[in-house]
LUMZAVEX-327044 format. One line per 10 residues: their letters; for each residue x negated, y negated, z negated of C-alpha. Coordinates in nm, 3 decimals. Layout:
a) X:Y:Z | ...
//
This chain:
mrtedlplea) 0.000:0.000:0.000 | -0.132:-0.341:0.091 | -0.137:-0.611:-0.177 | 0.001:-0.876:0.059 | 0.308:-0.671:0.137 | 0.549:-0.583:-0.141 | 0.343:-0.632:-0.461 | 0.224:-0.987:-0.399 | 0.557:-1.083:-0.244 | 0.741:-0.951:-0.552
lehalvsakd) 0.506:-1.142:-0.783 | 0.562:-1.464:-0.589 | 0.939:-1.411:-0.604 | 0.920:-1.359:-0.982 | 0.716:-1.678:-1.024 | 0.963:-1.881:-0.818 | 1.261:-1.726:-0.997 | 1.114:-1.819:-1.334 | 1.126:-2.183:-1.225 | 0.920:-2.407:-1.452
rafdglvhhs) 0.856:-2.160:-1.734 | 0.510:-2.162:-1.888 | 0.332:-1.834:-1.825 | 0.031:-1.889:-2.052 | -0.009:-1.579:-2.264 | 0.236:-1.373:-2.058 | 0.108:-1.019:-1.998 | 0.172:-0.842:-1.666 | 0.137:-0.467:-1.717 | 0.100:-0.225:-1.427
drgsqyvsir) -0.057:0.104:-1.339 | -0.403:0.115:-1.180 | -0.274:0.109:-0.823 | -0.522:-0.057:-0.591 | -0.271:-0.329:-0.503 | -0.245:-0.437:-0.871 | -0.617:-0.439:-0.943 | -0.709:-0.609:-0.615 | -0.897:-0.937:-0.629 | -0.614:-1.122:-0.458
yserlaeagi) -0.346:-0.999:-0.701 | -0.566:-1.058:-1.007 | -0.650:-1.409:-0.889 | -0.281:-1.493:-0.838 | -0.199:-1.375:-1.190 | -0.481:-1.590:-1.329 | -0.364:-1.894:-1.127 | -0.021:-1.858:-1.287 | -0.171:-1.824:-1.637 | -0.069:-1.458:-1.664
igsvgsvgds) -0.291:-1.195:-1.823 | -0.327:-0.876:-1.620 | -0.308:-0.544:-1.805 | -0.343:-0.201:-1.651 | -0.273:0.138:-1.802 | -0.526:0.399:-1.902 | -0.615:0.660:-1.646 | -0.395:0.968:-1.678 | -0.176:0.830:-1.960 | 0.187:0.870:-1.859
ydnalaeavn) 0.305:0.693:-2.175 | 0.161:0.361:-2.054 | 0.434:0.330:-1.793 | 0.719:0.506:-1.974 | 0.946:0.200:-1.967 | 0.886:0.136:-1.598 | 0.946:0.500:-1.516 | 1.271:0.494:-1.717 | 1.392:0.189:-1.523 | 1.293:0.355:-1.194
glykaeliha) 1.490:0.664:-1.295 | 1.800:0.457:-1.375 | 1.766:0.272:-1.044 | 1.757:0.599:-0.855 | 2.045:0.753:-1.050 | 2.270:0.446:-1.049 | 2.205:0.323:-0.697 | 2.005:0.543:-0.464 | 2.146:0.887:-0.548 | 2.497:0.752:-0.603
rpawpsatev) 2.543:0.761:-0.224 | 2.503:1.076:-0.019 | 2.347:0.876:0.266 | 2.245:0.518:0.338 | 2.326:0.359:0.674 | 1.989:0.184:0.703 | 1.673:0.078:0.524 | 1.805:-0.279:0.537 | 2.112:-0.174:0.339 | 1.888:-0.007:0.077
eyqtmnwvdw) 1.682:-0.327:0.051 | 1.991:-0.546:0.017 | 2.153:-0.325:-0.246 | 1.822:-0.294:-0.431 | 1.799:-0.673:-0.445 | 2.149:-0.688:-0.593 | 2.074:-0.411:-0.844 | 1.753:-0.577:-0.963 | 1.933:-0.911:-1.002 | 2.208:-0.740:-1.203
wnndrlheal) 1.952:-0.549:-1.415 | 1.750:-0.864:-1.490 | 2.041:-1.098:-1.556 | 2.379:-0.936:-1.623 | 2.333:-0.580:-1.750 | 2.412:-0.522:-2.116 | 2.099:-0.375:-2.273 | 2.119:-0.158:-2.584 | 1.774:-0.279:-2.693 | 1.911:-0.637:-2.687
dyatpteiet) 2.212:-0.548:-2.906 | 2.425:-0.525:-2.592 | 2.346:-0.878:-2.480 | 2.227:-0.961:-2.131 | 1.866:-1.060:-2.061 | 1.994:-1.400:-1.948 | 2.169:-1.456:-2.283 | 1.855:-1.359:-2.475 | 1.629:-1.576:-2.261 | 1.864:-1.874:-2.289
ayyqsrsasp) 1.881:-1.839:-2.668 | 1.503:-1.810:-2.686 | 1.439:-2.130:-2.492 | 1.713:-2.315:-2.682 | 1.554:-2.214:-3.013 | 1.213:-2.331:-2.891 | 1.343:-2.670:-2.780 | 1.541:-2.711:-3.104 | 1.244:-2.629:-3.328 | 1.050:-2.926:-3.458
alt) 0.689:-2.939:-3.350 | 0.446:-2.807:-3.607 | 0.187:-3.059:-3.716
//
């Protein structure tokens, strides 16, 4: 897989979607795929103020959360249809599923709130907190 194709494009989309959020101290965890440890990808993370983190070699537990999400994606979307009419349709429906997952899905780990609700509350609490001196 080439870095410039999907991985870097997905990173750029995430950065644009996050609007004006500060990324300093944010950790981006991935496996050791060549596209994620490439100079170009690592430089882009650094430019955005994001710390790159890669898993240990041969440790399946490092990516357990990502693998769980991938499994849900496949079960809820991909395997829910016996056949897809086109790759374009898969891409379009994947985009919708990811948007739903990131913004509207009720997550048990968030006490059945949506990620958008949690993120909004977080930024409201930060702006309402007096500055420490």
